[in-house]
Structure formats: C-alpha cells, structure tokens
VEXMARTOR-597536 format. One line per field, with one value per atom (N, C-alpha, C): y, z, x; residue number from 1. Coordinates in nm, 3 decimals, padded with zeros to 5 digits. Layout:
% VEXMARTOR-597536
y	(Y	...) .
z	(Z	...) .
x	(X	...) .
pos	(NUM	...) .
This chain:
% VEXMARTOR-597536
y	(-00.146	00.004	00.135	00.085	00.223	00.271	00.203	00.219	00.287	00.274	00.240	00.464	00.524	00.667	00.699	00.817	00.855	01.012	01.052	01.153	01.184	01.344	01.376	01.488	01.508	01.580	01.684	01.802	01.912	01.997	02.034	02.150	02.231	02.384	02.464	02.578	02.649	02.661	02.827	02.918	03.043	03.131	03.220	03.327	03.448	03.495	03.599	03.727	03.738	03.873	03.850	03.717	03.634	03.590	03.583	03.485	03.548	03.681	03.735	03.714	03.686	03.656	03.521	03.439	03.285	03.285	03.353	03.320	03.372	03.448	03.499	03.389	03.338	03.261	03.115	03.074	02.998	03.047	03.148	03.182	03.167	03.119	03.141	02.937	02.899	02.765	02.665	02.682	02.588	02.580	02.702	02.647	02.577	02.592	02.513	02.344	02.346	02.206	02.148	02.238	02.161	02.124	02.162	02.123	02.007	01.988	01.898	01.756	01.685	01.566	01.446	01.421	01.291	01.378	01.488	01.558	01.510	01.489	01.432	01.543	01.595	01.722	01.732	01.876	01.909	01.973	02.017	02.059	02.135	02.268	02.335	02.338	02.313	02.318	02.401	02.563	02.717	02.726	02.817	02.773	02.882	02.882	02.932	03.065	03.180	03.327	03.348	03.397	03.451	03.315	03.213	03.076	03.010	02.969	02.819	02.926	02.860	02.930	02.826	02.726	02.595	02.568	02.581	02.557	02.392	02.297	02.176	02.178	02.094	02.077	01.967	01.862	01.724	01.740	01.677	01.641	01.515	01.476	01.355	01.385	01.254	01.235	01.054	01.033	00.955	00.816	00.843	00.772	00.816	00.722	00.786	00.855	00.776	00.843	01.005	01.006	01.176	01.260	01.213	01.301	01.339	01.244	01.268	01.363	01.317	01.461	01.551	01.582	01.749	01.781	01.688	01.747	01.781	01.674	01.733	01.837	01.874	01.956	02.098	02.143	02.255	02.400	02.336	02.457	02.501	02.359	02.379	02.407	02.369	02.372	02.548	02.629	02.770	02.831	02.788	02.830	02.836	02.693	02.652	02.780	02.803	02.899	03.043	03.083	03.186	03.218	03.135	03.106	03.100	03.028	03.016	03.144	03.240	03.331	03.373	03.279	03.319	03.183	03.114	02.993	03.007	02.928	02.913	02.774	02.670	02.585	02.510	02.418	02.441	02.360	02.363	02.287	02.152	02.118	01.948	01.824	01.748	01.657	01.538	01.460	01.320	01.200	01.159	01.123	00.974	00.934	00.810	00.752	00.605	00.584	00.551	00.628	00.587	00.666	00.601	00.649	00.598	00.592	00.515	00.629	00.761	00.870	00.875	00.814	00.776	00.718	00.617	00.518	00.512	00.643	00.661	00.636	00.607	00.624	00.630	00.729	00.762	00.629	00.514	00.390	00.319	00.320	00.190	00.223	00.201	00.179	00.115	00.044	-00.047	00.044	00.048	00.054	-00.091	-00.032	-00.228	-00.263	-00.360	-00.434	-00.364	-00.350	-00.328	-00.370	-00.497	-00.521	-00.480	-00.436	-00.409	-00.240	-00.195	-00.005	-00.020	-00.099	-00.101	-00.099	-00.213	-00.228	-00.100	-00.080	00.056	00.176	00.223	00.349	00.283	00.187	00.179	00.212	00.119	00.123	00.274	00.392	00.483	00.595	00.572	00.654	00.625	00.493	00.445	00.515	00.524	00.618	00.753	00.824	00.945	00.976	00.885	00.930	00.925	00.869	00.862	00.984	01.033	01.084	01.223	01.260	01.447	01.484	01.417	01.502	01.493	01.458	01.494	01.620	01.669	01.834	01.882	01.876	01.947	02.008	01.933	01.934	02.053	02.030	02.107	02.280	02.234	02.404	02.457	02.371	02.489	02.504	02.454	02.488	02.605	02.629	02.729	02.848	02.852	02.948	02.991	02.926	02.952	02.925	02.809	02.773	02.682	02.707	02.636	02.486	02.398	02.244	02.197	02.201	02.167	02.012	01.939	01.786	01.790	01.864	01.847	01.964	02.076	02.145	02.064	02.050	01.958	01.824	01.735	01.660	01.699	01.809	01.882	01.922	01.983	02.017	01.866	01.829	01.645	01.605	01.604	01.482	01.545	01.689	01.783	01.763	01.789	01.725	01.591	01.528	01.383	01.362	01.401	01.377	01.476	01.595	01.672	01.596	01.508	01.474	01.337	01.284	01.106	01.158	01.277	01.316	01.319	01.481	01.554	01.509	01.410	01.390	01.211	01.167	00.977	00.907	00.930	00.822	00.851	00.963	00.930	00.888	00.921	00.854	00.644	00.682	00.524	00.447	00.488	00.415	00.367	00.492	00.432	00.355	00.343	00.292	00.107	00.111	-00.053	-00.075	-00.033	-00.012	-00.152	-00.269	-00.399	-00.477	-00.463	-00.564	-00.499	-00.368	-00.304	-00.359	-00.323	-00.348	-00.490	-00.570	-00.707	-00.799) .
z	(00.000	-00.010	-00.029	00.064	00.056	-00.082	-00.151	-00.292	-00.416	-00.358	-00.455	-00.466	-00.380	-00.420	-00.295	-00.312	-00.201	-00.213	-00.205	-00.219	-00.095	-00.083	00.042	-00.046	00.006	-00.030	00.084	00.067	00.190	00.090	00.221	00.205	00.253	00.201	00.322	00.268	00.385	00.406	00.394	00.334	00.327	00.406	00.443	00.495	00.399	00.398	00.295	00.307	00.187	00.178	00.204	00.170	00.183	00.148	00.013	-00.085	-00.178	-00.161	-00.222	-00.121	-00.034	00.097	00.087	00.054	00.074	-00.069	-00.167	-00.327	-00.307	-00.210	-00.199	-00.100	-00.043	00.050	00.020	-00.106	-00.224	-00.280	-00.345	-00.387	-00.301	-00.169	-00.077	-00.073	-00.037	00.011	-00.112	-00.221	-00.320	-00.364	-00.406	-00.435	-00.331	-00.183	-00.106	-00.124	-00.139	-00.157	-00.280	-00.375	-00.506	-00.464	-00.405	-00.356	-00.245	-00.210	-00.119	-00.147	-00.068	-00.137	-00.154	-00.265	-00.324	-00.404	-00.387	-00.444	-00.623	-00.636	-00.790	-00.847	-00.813	-00.836	-00.749	-00.800	-00.715	-00.795	-00.749	-00.810	-00.752	-00.790	-00.688	-00.754	-00.706	-00.732	-00.675	-00.753	-00.665	-00.650	-00.554	-00.587	-00.638	-00.681	-00.804	-00.717	-00.784	-00.730	-00.649	-00.555	-00.543	-00.547	-00.501	-00.486	-00.421	-00.388	-00.237	-00.213	-00.137	-00.082	-00.026	-00.091	-00.050	-00.172	-00.113	-00.204	-00.176	-00.275	-00.230	-00.330	-00.239	-00.324	-00.282	-00.400	-00.409	-00.441	-00.328	-00.360	-00.361	-00.479	-00.489	-00.433	-00.386	-00.362	-00.393	-00.402	-00.442	-00.339	-00.184	-00.096	00.026	00.043	00.179	00.318	00.325	00.423	00.362	00.237	00.200	00.196	00.195	00.205	00.338	00.461	00.584	00.645	00.582	00.617	00.565	00.463	00.396	00.488	00.519	00.557	00.744	00.791	00.961	01.000	00.861	00.882	00.919	00.956	01.024	00.948	00.832	00.745	00.667	00.693	00.663	00.776	00.891	01.035	01.053	00.990	01.006	00.892	00.786	00.710	00.713	00.771	00.807	00.958	01.009	01.145	01.076	01.000	00.953	00.846	00.831	00.705	00.770	00.956	00.995	01.031	01.043	01.046	00.920	00.777	00.663	00.653	00.766	00.755	00.810	00.763	00.831	00.942	00.872	00.961	01.002	01.046	01.045	00.930	00.893	00.818	00.805	00.727	00.716	00.622	00.601	00.506	00.542	00.452	00.415	00.346	00.415	00.337	00.299	00.169	00.096	00.046	00.019	-00.083	-00.212	-00.345	-00.443	-00.484	-00.539	-00.583	-00.483	-00.358	-00.292	-00.276	-00.250	-00.246	-00.350	-00.413	-00.568	-00.503	-00.406	-00.340	-00.217	-00.143	-00.023	-00.015	00.087	00.105	00.268	00.281	00.445	00.467	00.433	00.511	00.523	00.434	00.475	00.487	00.600	00.685	00.586	00.467	00.444	00.293	00.240	00.094	00.004	-00.137	-00.209	-00.266	-00.273	-00.331	-00.487	-00.482	-00.603	-00.724	-00.734	-00.873	-00.907	-00.810	-00.808	-00.837	-00.795	-00.792	-00.931	-00.992	-01.142	-01.207	-01.219	-01.292	-01.304	-01.194	-01.155	-01.239	-01.224	-01.266	-01.417	-01.457	-01.613	-01.691	-01.633	-01.663	-01.641	-01.599	-01.601	-01.680	-01.685	-01.769	-01.895	-01.947	-02.104	-02.163	-02.119	-02.180	-02.190	-02.083	-02.050	-02.153	-02.237	-02.277	-02.426	-02.474	-02.566	-02.636	-02.485	-02.526	-02.540	-02.402	-02.350	-02.519	-02.568	-02.690	-02.780	-02.785	-02.903	-02.830	-02.731	-02.718	-02.694	-02.604	-02.584	-02.717	-02.816	-02.928	-02.964	-03.041	-03.107	-03.031	-02.916	-02.830	-02.833	-02.819	-02.827	-02.999	-03.099	-03.214	-03.265	-03.170	-03.172	-03.142	-03.007	-02.973	-03.047	-03.153	-03.277	-03.185	-03.068	-03.059	-03.116	-03.233	-03.293	-03.226	-03.329	-03.292	-03.276	-03.109	-03.065	-02.980	-03.035	-02.952	-02.785	-02.811	-02.665	-02.536	-02.622	-02.542	-02.516	-02.628	-02.678	-02.550	-02.534	-02.455	-02.340	-02.316	-02.096	-02.107	-02.198	-02.168	-02.132	-02.247	-02.267	-02.103	-02.109	-01.947	-01.836	-01.819	-01.721	-01.717	-01.752	-01.782	-01.731	-01.804	-01.769	-01.616	-01.553	-01.400	-01.322	-01.367	-01.284	-01.283	-01.383	-01.392	-01.330	-01.316	-01.256	-01.106	-01.059	-00.905	-00.831	-00.947	-00.867	-00.922	-01.008	-01.064	-01.068	-01.133	-01.174	-01.056	-00.994	-00.900	-00.747	-00.717	-00.629	-00.636	-00.785	-00.765	-00.860	-00.894	-00.970	-00.835	-00.739	-00.658	-00.553	-00.564	-00.479	-00.535	-00.687	-00.738	-00.750	-00.735	-00.723	-00.595	-00.514	-00.365	-00.302	-00.318	-00.282	-00.291	-00.471	-00.528	-00.482	-00.469	-00.487	-00.319	-00.248	-00.107	-00.065	-00.159	-00.089	-00.081) .
x	(00.058	-00.007	00.039	00.191	00.263	00.333	00.349	00.376	00.295	00.150	00.039	-00.012	00.079	00.080	-00.031	-00.091	-00.143	-00.216	-00.384	-00.397	-00.495	-00.481	-00.564	-00.673	-00.796	-00.886	-00.917	-00.875	-00.910	-01.020	-01.108	-01.215	-01.191	-01.227	-01.215	-01.314	-01.395	-01.504	-01.476	-01.488	-01.412	-01.551	-01.505	-01.582	-01.632	-01.752	-01.842	-01.668	-01.665	-01.566	-01.423	-01.325	-01.231	-01.191	-01.239	-01.200	-01.065	-01.057	-00.961	-00.823	-00.845	-00.722	-00.645	-00.789	-00.758	-00.643	-00.733	-00.632	-00.496	-00.487	-00.309	-00.292	-00.321	-00.291	-00.240	-00.341	-00.321	-00.170	-00.150	-00.012	00.090	00.075	00.184	00.215	00.070	00.125	00.140	00.095	00.095	00.240	00.333	00.456	00.535	00.465	00.584	00.557	00.355	00.336	00.415	00.430	00.491	00.640	00.690	00.887	00.860	00.727	00.735	00.814	00.861	00.908	00.782	00.816	00.729	00.594	00.561	00.477	00.444	00.317	00.241	00.211	00.101	-00.005	-00.117	-00.143	-00.264	-00.334	-00.456	-00.579	-00.675	-00.725	-00.809	-00.955	-01.035	-01.174	-01.212	-01.237	-01.297	-01.439	-01.493	-01.643	-01.707	-01.806	-01.858	-01.897	-01.848	-01.850	-02.014	-02.050	-02.190	-02.255	-02.225	-02.348	-02.254	-02.154	-02.087	-01.968	-01.892	-01.780	-01.667	-01.695	-01.637	-01.498	-01.393	-01.275	-01.232	-01.202	-01.154	-01.060	-00.941	-00.775	-00.741	-00.695	-00.704	-00.535	-00.494	-00.343	-00.252	-00.188	-00.134	00.030	00.053	00.160	00.225	00.354	00.376	00.358	00.354	00.354	00.261	00.233	00.115	00.227	00.366	00.450	00.463	00.504	00.522	00.419	00.306	00.164	00.157	00.175	00.159	00.288	00.396	00.512	00.477	00.409	00.366	00.270	00.157	00.030	00.088	00.175	00.173	00.314	00.375	00.512	00.498	00.579	00.566	00.528	00.566	00.559	00.419	00.330	00.169	00.098	00.133	00.067	00.071	00.226	00.195	00.089	00.105	00.045	-00.110	-00.142	-00.295	-00.328	-00.246	-00.265	-00.274	-00.198	-00.221	-00.361	-00.408	-00.527	-00.624	-00.632	-00.723	-00.837	-00.845	-00.930	-00.999	-00.962	-01.040	-01.144	-01.116	-01.206	-01.368	-01.449	-01.586	-01.584	-01.496	-01.491	-01.326	-01.317	-01.140	-01.079	-00.956	-00.910	-00.951	-01.003	-01.055	-00.989	-00.963	-00.913	-00.908	-00.890	-00.904	-00.773	-00.681	-00.590	-00.611	-00.618	-00.626	-00.523	-00.501	-00.395	-00.470	-00.381	-00.421	-00.546	-00.676	-00.805	-00.883	-00.861	-00.979	-01.097	-00.999	-01.148	-01.248	-01.243	-01.335	-01.448	-01.432	-01.481	-01.537	-01.543	-01.544	-01.738	-01.751	-01.952	-01.920	-02.050	-02.063	-02.112	-02.189	-02.214	-02.138	-02.030	-01.945	-01.776	-01.756	-01.615	-01.530	-01.538	-01.379	-01.415	-01.316	-01.257	-01.274	-01.315	-01.349	-01.258	-01.225	-01.106	-01.040	-00.915	-00.850	-00.935	-00.937	-00.963	-01.110	-01.234	-01.313	-01.349	-01.232	-01.206	-01.164	-01.076	-01.025	-01.163	-01.233	-01.366	-01.439	-01.506	-01.592	-01.519	-01.411	-01.315	-01.308	-01.302	-01.278	-01.417	-01.511	-01.621	-01.687	-01.685	-01.685	-01.621	-01.484	-01.378	-01.434	-01.438	-01.440	-01.574	-01.691	-01.795	-01.754	-01.688	-01.647	-01.541	-01.469	-01.359	-01.395	-01.523	-01.576	-01.652	-01.734	-01.866	-01.771	-01.699	-01.668	-01.583	-01.527	-01.448	-01.560	-01.654	-01.754	-01.827	-01.838	-01.878	-01.788	-01.659	-01.587	-01.479	-01.446	-01.406	-01.458	-01.558	-01.657	-01.686	-01.698	-01.720	-01.556	-01.458	-01.358	-01.290	-01.355	-01.327	-01.434	-01.549	-01.666	-01.578	-01.546	-01.451	-01.305	-01.293	-01.229	-01.058	-01.071	-00.919	-00.836	-00.755	-00.710	-00.693	-00.694	-00.639	-00.516	-00.487	-00.396	-00.364	-00.320	-00.359	-00.288	-00.243	-00.194	-00.265	-00.320	-00.429	-00.541	-00.611	-00.720	-00.747	-00.644	-00.590	-00.602	-00.531	-00.527	-00.700	-00.740	-00.906	-01.010	-00.994	-01.085	-01.054	-00.897	-00.904	-00.929	-00.889	-00.953	-01.095	-01.194	-01.335	-01.371	-01.278	-01.355	-01.268	-01.151	-01.125	-01.223	-01.294	-01.339	-01.513	-01.560	-01.692	-01.652	-01.550	-01.541	-01.529	-01.478	-01.455	-01.607	-01.690	-01.725	-01.877	-01.888	-02.049	-02.047	-01.983	-01.973	-01.988	-01.872	-01.836	-01.903	-01.902	-02.019	-02.136	-02.198	-02.364	-02.344	-02.255	-02.215	-02.187	-02.086	-02.075	-02.179	-02.286	-02.405	-02.515	-02.521	-02.555	-02.518	-02.433	-02.357	-02.271	-02.360	-02.296	-02.287	-02.404	-02.392	-02.296	-02.273	-02.183	-02.034	-02.048	-01.900	-01.850	-01.906	-01.891	-01.868	-01.930	-01.940	-01.784) .
pos	(1	1	1	2	2	2	3	3	3	4	4	4	5	5	5	6	6	6	7	7	7	8	8	8	9	9	9	10	10	10	11	11	11	12	12	12	13	13	13	14	14	14	15	15	15	16	16	16	17	17	17	18	18	18	19	19	19	20	20	20	21	21	21	22	22	22	23	23	23	24	24	24	25	25	25	26	26	26	27	27	27	28	28	28	29	29	29	30	30	30	31	31	31	32	32	32	33	33	33	34	34	34	35	35	35	36	36	36	37	37	37	38	38	38	39	39	39	40	40	40	41	41	41	42	42	42	43	43	43	44	44	44	45	45	45	46	46	46	47	47	47	48	48	48	49	49	49	50	50	50	51	51	51	52	52	52	53	53	53	54	54	54	55	55	55	56	56	56	57	57	57	58	58	58	59	59	59	60	60	60	61	61	61	62	62	62	63	63	63	64	64	64	65	65	65	66	66	66	67	67	67	68	68	68	69	69	69	70	70	70	71	71	71	72	72	72	73	73	73	74	74	74	75	75	75	76	76	76	77	77	77	78	78	78	79	79	79	80	80	80	81	81	81	82	82	82	83	83	83	84	84	84	85	85	85	86	86	86	87	87	87	88	88	88	89	89	89	90	90	90	91	91	91	92	92	92	93	93	93	94	94	94	95	95	95	96	96	96	97	97	97	98	98	98	99	99	99	100	100	100	101	101	101	102	102	102	103	103	103	104	104	104	105	105	105	106	106	106	107	107	107	108	108	108	109	109	109	110	110	110	111	111	111	112	112	112	113	113	113	114	114	114	115	115	115	116	116	116	117	117	117	118	118	118	119	119	119	120	120	120	121	121	121	122	122	122	123	123	123	124	124	124	125	125	125	126	126	126	127	127	127	128	128	128	129	129	129	130	130	130	131	131	131	132	132	132	133	133	133	134	134	134	135	135	135	136	136	136	137	137	137	138	138	138	139	139	139	140	140	140	141	141	141	142	142	142	143	143	143	144	144	144	145	145	145	146	146	146	147	147	147	148	148	148	149	149	149	150	150	150	151	151	151	152	152	152	153	153	153	154	154	154	155	155	155	156	156	156	157	157	157	158	158	158	159	159	159	160	160	160	161	161	161	162	162	162	163	163	163	164	164	164	165	165	165	166	166	166	167	167	167	168	168	168	169	169	169	170	170	170	171	171	171	172	172	172	173	173	173	174	174	174	175	175	175	176	176	176	177	177	177	178	178	178	179	179	179	180	180	180	181	181	181	182	182	182) .
C-alpha cells in the first residue's frame, strides 16, 4: 500500500468577503506544497462566485508517508494557522491511498478491493472518454481555439477527471454499492 500513491482531499469553507485573501494565501502555500518530497500534482476546485464558498484541494503524493510528512509539517501547520481567520470551519482533510477517495461512502467503513475499483473506474472512464471529446472539441473550435493535440487532451482529460470525481463516482458507487462493498 505504501507504494500505491496517496491523495488528500482538503475542503476549506471560506468566510464571506475573504475569498481574495484566501487566493493570496493559496499563492503562498501552493509553491511550497509543490516542492515537498514526493509531490505529484494538485488540483484546486474553486467555489462558484456569489453561490458557494467551499474550496476543494486535491493533492497527490507518491507515497502515504510523503503525504503525511507534508500534512504534518511545520510549514503547513504555520500556513494553516495563518489562514484560520479566513475559514468558516477548521481545516478539514482526508488522506487516502491511490484513488480510494473516489470510492468513499458515508455508510461504508471499508474501501472496496482493488480489482473492483479497477473495473468500476474503467467502466466509468470509458464512456466519458468517448463522449466528452464529442462535446468539448466542437466547443473549442466554436471558440476559435486552434487544433492542438496537447491542449485538446489537457482540456478533455480535465473535464473527464472533474466529472469522475464530482459527478460520476459518487453516484455510480451508490448505484452499485451492494456489489462493490460485498
């Protein structure tokens, strides 16, 4: 399990009128995070202006120990302490190995076996990988963005990952819960 990678999903509920200050704080913490040992990548899902106030940050490291080292580091603790006046709630996070966070369930204490995770993820990504380009690529051309294989792939994969994490997997895993956790 140590070598399968690790993810942390962090949610920060930001006070009204503090979004700009939080963005400045992100500009401070993100580069430090990226220079941590074992860092792989990070994604920030920002709130919808004037509608929501929750930032979700997903950070991936190569090992659980590297991730825990960053999450428990003095650098992070000091930066979180600095940002506390911006939060409605305390810093909230959950550490998972690999992509286990996609299979979390409020009702289940355990994580499904890896082969079931593989089948479920594959069966969700496959149709998205066929359908998303059919919608996204014509939209990019409509916006007169020239064809660029790398940029197109970047946008399409970002849409697929976003849909997987926030729409598909939470609903899909509820639908197949009995088989998945059996």
